[in-house]
C-alpha positions as CSV (number, residue, x, y, z in Angstrom):
1,M,58.9,108.9,66.6
2,F,57.9,106.5,69.2
3,F,59.9,103.9,71.1
4,L,57.4,102.0,73.2
5,T,58.8,98.8,74.8
6,G,58.3,96.4,77.6
7,E,55.5,94.2,78.9
8,Y,53.3,94.8,81.9
9,D,50.8,92.7,83.8
10,H,47.5,94.4,84.6
11,Q,43.8,93.7,85.0
12,I,40.7,95.1,83.4
13,D,37.9,96.0,85.8
14,A,34.2,95.2,85.6
15,K,33.5,98.4,83.6
16,N,36.2,97.6,81.0
17,R,38.6,100.2,82.5
18,I,42.4,100.0,82.4
19,R,45.3,102.2,83.1
20,I,48.2,102.5,80.7
21,P,51.5,101.8,82.6
22,A,53.5,104.9,83.4
23,K,56.4,103.8,81.2
24,L,54.1,103.7,78.2
25,K,52.0,106.7,79.0
26,G,52.5,109.8,77.1
27,N,51.0,113.2,77.8
28,E,47.9,112.7,75.7
29,E,44.5,112.3,77.2
30,K,43.1,110.6,74.0
31,L,44.2,107.3,72.5
32,Y,43.0,105.4,69.5
33,F,42.1,101.7,70.0
34,S,41.6,99.2,67.1
35,K,41.5,95.5,66.4
36,G,45.1,94.3,66.2
37,T,46.7,91.2,64.7
38,N,46.9,87.8,66.4
39,G,44.0,88.7,68.7
40,C,45.5,91.7,70.4
41,I,44.2,95.3,70.6
42,F,46.3,98.1,69.1
43,V,46.5,101.4,70.9
44,F,47.9,104.5,69.2
45,Y,48.8,108.0,70.4
46,E,47.3,110.6,68.1
47,E,50.6,111.5,66.3
48,A,51.3,107.8,65.6
49,I,47.8,107.1,64.2
50,K,48.0,110.2,62.0
51,E,51.2,108.8,60.5
52,K,49.5,105.4,59.9
53,L,46.4,106.9,58.3
54,A,48.5,109.2,56.1
55,K,50.2,106.0,54.7
56,L,46.9,104.4,54.2
57,E,45.6,107.4,52.2
58,E,48.2,106.5,49.6
59,I,46.3,103.3,48.7
60,K,44.7,103.6,45.3
61,I,41.0,103.3,45.1
62,S,41.4,100.6,42.4
63,E,43.5,98.3,44.8
64,A,40.5,96.4,46.1
65,E,42.3,94.1,48.5
66,K,44.3,96.9,50.1
67,Q,41.1,99.0,50.3
68,K,39.4,96.1,52.2
69,G,42.3,96.1,54.6
70,L,42.1,99.8,55.1
71,R,38.3,99.6,55.7
72,T,38.7,96.7,58.1
73,F,41.3,98.6,60.1
74,T,39.6,102.0,60.2
75,K,36.1,100.7,61.0
76,S,37.5,99.2,64.2
77,L,39.4,102.4,65.2
78,K,37.8,104.1,68.2
79,L,38.8,107.3,70.0
80,V,39.0,106.7,73.7
81,E,39.5,109.5,76.3
82,M,40.9,109.2,79.8
83,D,38.5,109.7,82.6
84,T,39.3,112.1,85.5
85,Q,41.2,109.3,87.3
86,G,43.4,108.5,84.3
87,R,41.5,105.3,83.2
88,L,40.5,104.3,79.7
89,V,37.4,102.3,78.9
90,I,38.1,99.6,76.2
91,P,35.1,99.5,73.9
92,P,33.0,96.3,74.5
93,E,33.5,95.1,70.9
94,L,37.3,95.2,71.3
95,V,37.1,93.4,74.7
96,K,35.1,90.7,72.9
97,F,37.5,90.6,70.0
98,G,40.5,90.3,72.3
99,K,38.9,87.6,74.4
100,I,39.7,89.7,77.5
101,T,38.2,88.6,80.8
102,K,40.3,89.9,83.6
103,D,44.1,89.5,83.4
104,I,45.8,91.4,80.6
105,K,49.3,92.1,79.2
106,I,50.0,95.6,78.0
107,C,53.1,95.8,75.8
108,G,55.0,98.5,74.0
109,A,55.4,97.6,70.3
110,S,57.5,100.5,68.8
111,S,54.9,103.0,67.7
112,R,51.9,101.4,69.4
113,I,50.8,99.8,72.6
114,E,49.2,96.3,72.4
115,I,46.7,94.9,74.9
116,W,46.4,91.2,75.1
117,A,44.2,88.8,77.1
118,K,46.8,87.0,79.3
119,E,45.8,83.6,78.0
120,V,46.0,84.7,74.3
121,Y,49.4,86.3,75.0
122,D,50.8,83.2,76.8
123,E,49.6,81.0,73.9
124,Y,51.1,83.3,71.3
125,Y,54.5,83.4,73.0
126,K,54.6,79.8,74.4
127,D,57.7,78.9,72.5
128,D,59.3,82.3,72.4
129,D,62.6,81.3,74.0
130,E,63.0,78.3,71.7
131,S,62.2,80.3,68.5
132,Y,63.8,83.6,69.5
133,D,66.7,83.4,66.9
134,L,64.3,82.5,64.1
135,N,61.8,85.2,65.0
136,L,64.6,87.8,65.2
137,S,66.0,86.7,61.8
138,F,62.8,88.0,60.1
139,L,63.7,91.5,61.2
140,D,66.3,93.3,59.2
141,I,68.2,94.7,62.1
């Protein structure tokens, strides 16, 4: 089980390389990147993505809409390995999808890491303080 939390300011370099913050970094050298929701990039450790894919395998072939969701997610899933200096190269198509230019936010989101273009992140959370109670009410905790 994963408990990834917090938000961190970082930058992507000219070769699309990033470092995962130490507080989010596990022991694995390989991570799985995919398109996420709301314009972010999802990053999964191998154990977490195996759990997600096992759940997706339960979707019946006859469930066309769910199958399209499965295909949409898995076709964007990319294995990314750390280089010798501990950096990860975000695939170009995901950089484009996430509208990433330079400044990024890297966030823990329970079982995954999310990478956001700072501008997209700021827009998404612009009224976070005002709507905090409402947003929390959707969670059953």
